[in-house]
TIMI-2910 file (N, C-alpha, C, CB; in pm, 1 decimal, decimal comma, always signed):
<rs>
+----------+----------+----------+----------+----------+----------+----------+----------+----------+----------+----------+----------+------+
!      n_x !      n_y !      n_z !     ca_x !     ca_y !     ca_z !      c_x !      c_y !      c_z !     cb_x !     cb_y !     cb_z ! resn !
+----------+----------+----------+----------+----------+----------+----------+----------+----------+----------+----------+----------+------+
!   +171,7 !    -82,6 !  +1180,1 !    +30,3 !    -63,7 !  +1186,8 !    +13,0 !    -46,8 !  +1319,6 !    -54,7 !   -170,9 !  +1130,9 !  Met !
!    -65,7 !    +50,9 !  +1356,3 !    -98,8 !   +100,8 !  +1500,4 !   -211,6 !     +7,6 !  +1545,8 !   -148,0 !   +265,6 !  +1506,9 !  Cys !
!   -298,2 !    -24,3 !  +1481,0 !   -433,2 !   -109,5 !  +1518,1 !   -448,0 !   -232,5 !  +1418,8 !   -577,8 !    -10,1 !  +1503,3 !  Ala !
!   -514,5 !   -341,3 !  +1479,6 !   -536,8 !   -441,5 !  +1385,1 !   -639,4 !   -386,5 !  +1283,0 !   -583,8 !   -571,4 !  +1453,7 !  Pro !
!   -617,7 !   -435,5 !  +1162,7 !   -708,7 !   -406,4 !  +1058,4 !   -766,1 !   -519,1 !   +994,3 !   -650,0 !   -329,8 !   +964,4 !  Ile !
!   -891,7 !   -516,0 !   +928,1 !   -943,3 !   -615,2 !   +844,7 !   -922,7 !   -626,6 !   +711,1 !  -1055,3 !   -615,1 !   +854,2 !  Asp !
!   -951,3 !   -718,1 !   +669,2 !   -938,5 !   -744,1 !   +500,8 !   -993,0 !   -624,4 !   +424,4 !  -1030,9 !   -882,8 !   +445,9 !  Glu !
!  -1133,4 !   -575,5 !   +465,3 !  -1203,1 !   -486,2 !   +389,4 !  -1104,5 !   -362,4 !   +393,1 !  -1352,6 !   -460,2 !   +445,9 !  Thr !
!  -1084,5 !   -331,8 !   +510,0 !   -991,2 !   -206,0 !   +509,2 !   -859,2 !   -201,0 !   +430,7 !   -952,1 !   -179,4 !   +645,2 !  Thr !
!   -798,7 !   -320,2 !   +432,0 !   -677,5 !   -330,6 !   +357,1 !   -713,6 !   -326,9 !   +221,6 !   -599,0 !   -450,0 !   +387,4 !  Ile !
!   -799,8 !   -383,9 !   +160,5 !   -853,4 !   -368,0 !    +25,6 !   -886,9 !   -239,3 !    -11,2 !   -963,5 !   -443,4 !     +6,1 !  Ala !
!   -956,0 !   -162,3 !    +50,3 !  -1001,0 !    -16,4 !    +33,9 !   -882,5 !    +64,6 !    +32,9 !  -1097,6 !    +34,3 !   +147,2 !  Gln !
!   -780,5 !    +53,0 !   +120,5 !   -649,4 !   +119,9 !   +132,4 !   -555,2 !    +83,4 !    -15,0 !   -570,9 !    +58,5 !   +283,5 !  Trp !
!   -536,0 !    -27,3 !    -36,3 !   -481,0 !    -64,9 !   -149,8 !   -548,4 !    -17,1 !   -287,6 !   -475,1 !   -200,9 !   -140,2 !  Leu !
!   -677,3 !     -6,3 !   -288,7 !   -751,1 !    +42,7 !   -398,0 !   -733,6 !   +181,5 !   -435,4 !   -880,1 !    +22,6 !   -375,3 !  Ser !
!   -712,1 !   +262,2 !   -306,5 !   -680,4 !   +382,5 !   -329,9 !   -532,9 !   +411,3 !   -379,9 !   -711,0 !   +446,2 !   -218,0 !  Gly !
!   -428,4 !   +340,0 !   -325,6 !   -303,7 !   +343,2 !   -361,5 !   -275,7 !   +317,4 !   -526,5 !   -239,5 !   +245,0 !   -273,5 !  Gln !
!   -356,3 !   +216,4 !   -548,6 !   -341,0 !   +180,5 !   -704,7 !   -418,4 !   +305,2 !   -779,3 !   -419,5 !    +15,6 !   -748,0 !  Cys !
!   -513,1 !   +352,9 !   -739,6 !   -573,2 !   +461,0 !   -817,9 !   -481,4 !   +573,9 !   -816,9 !   -709,1 !   +502,9 !   -765,5 !  Leu !
!   -413,8 !   +608,6 !   -709,4 !   -305,2 !   +720,9 !   -729,6 !   -191,6 !   +679,1 !   -810,6 !   -247,0 !   +769,3 !   -596,4 !  Ala !
!   -123,9 !   +560,0 !   -801,6 !    -38,1 !   +510,6 !   -910,5 !    -69,3 !   +509,0 !  -1049,8 !    -11,6 !   +394,1 !   -887,3 !  Leu !
!   -202,1 !   +474,2 !  -1087,7 !   -261,6 !   +477,0 !  -1220,0 !   -275,4 !   +607,4 !  -1259,6 !   -387,7 !   +411,2 !  -1228,8 !  Asp !
!   -316,6 !   +722,2 !  -1184,4 !   -317,5 !   +837,4 !  -1221,5 !   -179,3 !   +898,9 !  -1271,4 !   -372,4 !   +899,6 !  -1122,5 !  Leu !
!    -81,4 !   +891,2 !  -1171,2 !    +39,4 !   +921,2 !  -1212,7 !   +101,1 !   +879,2 !  -1333,0 !   +105,9 !   +891,2 !  -1130,9 !  Trp !
!    +87,4 !   +744,7 !  -1350,9 !   +121,7 !   +687,7 !  -1480,5 !    +66,2 !   +737,4 !  -1607,5 !    +91,6 !   +561,2 !  -1476,9 !  Leu !
!    -77,2 !   +774,6 !  -1569,7 !   -141,9 !   +832,9 !  -1695,7 !    -88,7 !   +973,3 !  -1714,8 !   -304,1 !   +836,3 !  -1685,8 !  Glu !
!    -52,7 !  +1042,8 !  -1613,8 !    +26,2 !  +1172,4 !  -1639,1 !   +142,8 !  +1167,0 !  -1727,6 !    +75,6 !  +1225,3 !  -1515,3 !  Ala !
!   +231,1 !  +1066,3 !  -1684,2 !   +351,4 !  +1030,4 !  -1745,8 !   +334,7 !  +1010,4 !  -1888,6 !   +406,1 !   +914,6 !  -1686,1 !  Val !
!   +224,1 !   +903,4 !  -1905,9 !   +205,6 !   +879,7 !  -2051,2 !   +158,9 !   +987,3 !  -2127,5 !   +118,8 !   +776,7 !  -2074,5 !  Ala !
!    +79,7 !  +1058,7 !  -2070,1 !     +9,0 !  +1187,4 !  -2167,8 !   +118,6 !  +1293,6 !  -2190,0 !   -134,3 !  +1274,7 !  -2085,2 !  Ala !
!   +208,5 !  +1306,9 !  -2104,6 !   +340,1 !  +1408,8 !  -2112,5 !   +438,9 !  +1356,0 !  -2048,6 !   +325,9 !  +1548,7 !  -2052,4 !  Asp !
!   +526,2 !  +1275,6 !  -2139,8 !   +641,1 !  +1208,8 !  -2072,1 !   +758,7 !  +1320,2 !  -2010,0 !   +710,9 !  +1105,9 !  -2187,6 !  Pro !
!   +765,1 !  +1425,6 !  -2085,3 !   +859,1 !  +1520,6 !  -2053,9 !   +788,2 !  +1652,7 !  -1971,4 !   +929,2 !  +1561,3 !  -2192,3 !  Met !
!   +675,7 !  +1607,4 !  -1929,4 !   +599,3 !  +1751,1 !  -1856,9 !   +638,1 !  +1753,7 !  -1725,8 !   +426,3 !  +1756,6 !  -1853,0 !  Gly !
!   +690,3 !  +1660,6 !  -1630,3 !   +741,5 !  +1679,1 !  -1510,5 !   +844,3 !  +1578,2 !  -1479,6 !   +641,3 !  +1681,5 !  -1418,0 !  Asp !
!   +964,8 !  +1630,8 !  -1478,4 !  +1081,8 !  +1534,6 !  -1466,4 !  +1093,3 !  +1476,4 !  -1320,4 !  +1219,9 !  +1610,1 !  -1505,2 !  Pro !
!  +1040,3 !  +1522,2 !  -1240,0 !  +1036,0 !  +1475,9 !  -1095,6 !   +902,7 !  +1365,6 !  -1075,5 !  +1018,3 !  +1620,9 !   -991,1 !  Asp !
!   +815,4 !  +1358,3 !  -1144,8 !   +722,4 !  +1288,6 !  -1136,3 !   +731,2 !  +1131,0 !  -1152,8 !   +650,3 !  +1342,8 !  -1211,6 !  Leu !
!   +831,7 !  +1082,8 !  -1231,4 !   +902,7 !   +948,6 !  -1228,7 !   +960,1 !   +928,5 !  -1110,3 !  +1004,3 !   +931,3 !  -1327,8 !  Ala !
!  +1021,6 !  +1011,7 !  -1045,0 !  +1106,2 !   +990,3 !   -913,7 !   +993,2 !   +978,0 !   -812,2 !  +1218,6 !  +1121,4 !   -873,7 !  His !
!   +895,2 !  +1054,6 !   -800,6 !   +787,6 !  +1035,0 !   -691,5 !   +712,1 !   +927,9 !   -707,3 !   +697,3 !  +1139,7 !   -679,7 !  Arg !
!   +685,1 !   +868,5 !   -850,5 !   +623,1 !   +743,9 !   -849,8 !   +692,4 !   +634,0 !   -808,6 !   +579,9 !   +717,4 !   -961,8 !  Ile !
!   +804,2 !   +633,2 !   -830,9 !   +916,3 !   +527,9 !   -784,9 !   +934,4 !   +527,0 !   -631,5 !  +1064,0 !   +563,9 !   -852,1 !  Glu !
!   +944,0 !   +646,8 !   -572,2 !   +912,7 !   +668,6 !   -422,2 !   +813,9 !   +625,1 !   -369,7 !   +903,7 !   +781,3 !   -385,8 !  Thr !
!   +689,3 !   +639,9 !   -431,1 !   +574,0 !   +578,1 !   -361,1 !   +555,3 !   +426,2 !   -394,4 !   +444,7 !   +655,0 !   -398,5 !  His !
!   +586,5 !   +388,6 !   -502,2 !   +578,9 !   +241,2 !   -526,5 !   +678,6 !   +173,1 !   -430,0 !   +613,3 !   +204,2 !   -681,1 !  Arg !
!   +805,5 !   +214,2 !   -388,9 !   +877,2 !   +177,1 !   -290,5 !   +798,4 !   +158,6 !   -129,4 !   +984,7 !   +278,5 !   -296,9 !  Asn !
!   +748,3 !   +278,2 !   -125,2 !   +695,1 !   +298,1 !     -1,9 !   +569,9 !   +212,7 !    +21,8 !   +668,5 !   +438,2 !    +14,4 !  Trp !
!   +501,0 !   +184,0 !    -92,2 !   +374,6 !   +103,3 !   -109,6 !   +442,0 !    -48,7 !    -88,9 !   +291,5 !   +131,4 !   -274,1 !  Leu !
!   +536,6 !    -72,0 !   -139,2 !   +591,7 !   -216,5 !   -131,3 !   +624,5 !   -251,3 !    +19,6 !   +730,6 !   -232,9 !   -224,9 !  Ala !
!   +686,9 !   -146,3 !    +89,2 !   +718,8 !   -161,8 !   +225,4 !   +605,0 !   -163,5 !   +321,3 !   +805,8 !    -61,6 !   +261,5 !  Asp !
!   +495,4 !    -87,2 !   +282,4 !   +357,6 !   -103,4 !   +358,8 !   +298,5 !   -219,1 !   +353,5 !   +259,4 !    -19,5 !   +317,8 !  Glu !
!   +308,3 !   -276,1 !   +242,2 !   +229,4 !   -410,5 !   +199,6 !   +316,7 !   -519,3 !   +282,2 !   +229,1 !   -444,3 !    +12,2 !  Leu !
!   +450,8 !   -518,6 !   +270,9 !   +514,8 !   -601,1 !   +356,0 !   +489,0 !   -614,0 !   +495,1 !   +625,7 !   -576,4 !   +346,3 !  Leu !
!   +476,9 !   -480,8 !   +555,6 !   +458,8 !   -452,0 !   +698,8 !   +298,7 !   -509,9 !   +734,3 !   +480,7 !   -274,4 !   +727,9 !  Ala !
!   +200,1 !   -504,9 !   +639,7 !    +71,4 !   -549,7 !   +649,9 !    +68,8 !   -703,0 !   +658,6 !     -7,3 !   -498,7 !   +536,7 !  Ile !
!   +129,6 !   -749,0 !   +557,2 !   +147,1 !   -920,9 !   +546,6 !   +207,7 !   -962,3 !   +685,1 !   +265,5 !   -978,4 !   +409,3 !  Cys !
!   +331,6 !   -901,1 !   +713,9 !   +399,4 !   -942,7 !   +844,1 !   +286,3 !   -912,8 !   +962,1 !   +550,5 !   -849,9 !   +870,0 !  Glu !
!   +212,8 !   -817,4 !   +951,2 !   +136,3 !   -785,4 !  +1088,0 !    +26,1 !   -898,5 !  +1082,0 !    +63,5 !   -615,5 !  +1097,8 !  Glu !
!    -37,9 !   -924,6 !   +954,6 !   -136,0 !  -1018,4 !   +952,5 !    -78,0 !  -1160,9 !   +996,2 !   -197,5 !  -1018,9 !   +814,6 !  Arg !
!    +31,8 !  -1212,1 !   +945,4 !    +83,5 !  -1334,2 !   +983,3 !   +116,6 !  -1354,2 !  +1150,7 !   +209,7 !  -1349,7 !   +896,8 !  Glu !
!   +153,0 !  -1224,6 !  +1201,3 !   +179,7 !  -1233,8 !  +1341,6 !    +57,5 !  -1248,0 !  +1420,9 !   +253,6 !  -1119,1 !  +1387,2 !  Asn !
!    -51,2 !  -1194,9 !  +1365,2 !   -175,4 !  -1219,3 !  +1439,9 !   -242,7 !  -1344,3 !  +1424,4 !   -266,2 !  -1125,0 !  +1409,6 !  Val !
!   -212,4 !  -1418,5 !  +1312,7 !   -258,4 !  -1559,3 !  +1271,3 !   -181,2 !  -1638,1 !  +1379,7 !   -218,3 !  -1607,1 !  +1104,8 !  Arg !
!    -56,3 !  -1607,3 !  +1389,1 !    +38,4 !  -1704,0 !  +1474,6 !    +27,2 !  -1670,8 !  +1639,6 !   +207,7 !  -1680,4 !  +1422,0 !  Asn !
!    -48,4 !  -1578,5 !  +1681,5 !    -56,5 !  -1550,3 !  +1810,1 !   -169,3 !  -1634,5 !  +1859,4 !    -71,3 !  -1406,5 !  +1834,0 !  Thr !
!   -134,8 !  -1692,9 !  +1974,4 !   -245,3 !  -1790,0 !  +2025,7 !   -363,0 !  -1696,3 !  +2096,6 !   -176,2 !  -1906,3 !  +2143,6 !  Pro !
!   -469,5 !  -1729,2 !  +2069,9 !   -572,2 !  -1660,5 !  +2113,8 !   -615,7 !  -1697,5 !  +2243,8 !   -668,4 !  -1668,2 !  +2028,8 !  Gln !
!   -666,5 !  -1601,0 !  +2344,6 !   -701,4 !  -1658,8 !  +2479,3 !   -841,9 !  -1718,4 !  +2471,3 !   -694,8 !  -1547,4 !  +2595,4 !  Arg !
!   -872,0 !  -1815,6 !  +2531,7 !   -994,9 !  -1881,5 !  +2540,9 !  -1091,3 !  -1794,5 !  +2608,3 !   -982,1 !  -2009,0 !  +2609,0 !  Ala !
!  -1195,5 !  -1767,3 !  +2537,8 !  -1311,4 !  -1696,7 !  +2628,6 !  -1361,6 !  -1784,2 !  +2758,2 !  -1449,7 !  -1670,0 !  +2530,4 !  Ala !
!  -1364,0 !  -1701,4 !  +2864,8 !  -1399,3 !  -1764,4 !  +2981,0 !  -1496,5 !  -1704,1 !  +3046,6 !  -1301,8 !  -1780,3 !  +3059,6 !  Gly !
+----------+----------+----------+----------+----------+----------+----------+----------+----------+----------+----------+----------+------+
</rs>
C-alpha cells in the first residue's frame, strides 16, 4: 500500500471486490460452459485478493507496532 488507509476505506474496497467475485460466480452458475476462461480469471482474482488482504493486514499490524512520536 502506498499510503495509510483507514478501516472505512478497507471495508469499501473489500465490498467492491466481493461484488466482483459474486458477479463472476453468478455468471458461471448461469452458464457453466459459457466462458472457459472465467473460472481461471476468478481463481486468479481470488488469489490476488488474498495477497492484497494479507498485505493490508501486515501494513495495519506494522502501523500498530510502530511507536508514535509524542506531540510536542
